[in-house]
C-alpha positions, 0 to 999 in steps of 0.5 A: 706414353713412350714407354708404354707403347714399346712395354717397357712399362705397363702403365704411365700417367699422362697430364697433356694432350697425348696421340692415343692410338693404341692406348687406352686412357682413363682420366683419374683427376684434373688439374689447371695450369696457372701463371705464377710470379713472386710477390714483387713481380708487376704482375703480383698485384693486378686484379685484371686476368691477364690476356692471352696477347699479355702473356705472349709479349712476356718472357716466361719461364716454362718447361721445355718443347714437347713436356705436357705443361708446355703442350698444353699451354702452346696448344691455349695460347695457339704460339710458342711463348717468349722464353725466360727459361726454359727448363726439364723440371717443375722444381727448376721451373717453381725457383725460377718463379721464387727469384722473380726470373719471369711469370712462370707456366706452371701446375697449380698443384706443383705451386699450390705451397708456395701460393699458400704461404705467400712465396709466390702469386697466381696471376688471374688470366683470360685462359681457360687451362684445366687439364686432365691428369690420365693413366694409359696403358696398352689396348691389348692389356689386361691389368691387374691387383696392383696397377688396378689398385694403382689407378684407383687410388690415383682416381680417388675410387 
């Protein structure tokens, strides 16, 4: 968002809540944050949804403060999580979850392949962690192709 605002890039994509003053935001898709664990983690066998309080009592693998993933999660739970490991990339969060460092708060899209392969287990929660994926550009910008084509591709239009 900062790069779009100051003109370093013409368009950006964001997944979390942001201050949109002076920007246009267009939803191009949706994602859901999930809690994913290694198959040997105790939560991998649970059938009932994990509560907010249980999540806040368990040290989690999370993204860094300020990331869209972390901001979305903290807004939903209304608190900062206990941190088992904090990482600045989705790949690092996945790696930590795969190595049973702790439950990971991660994009379902990012974890899908590992869940389908049985390397991770998506844990049901009581929370609504759905979020919008949005394209953003400066309000005074006139977008043309290929940027408009990119937005259409991202939104499936």
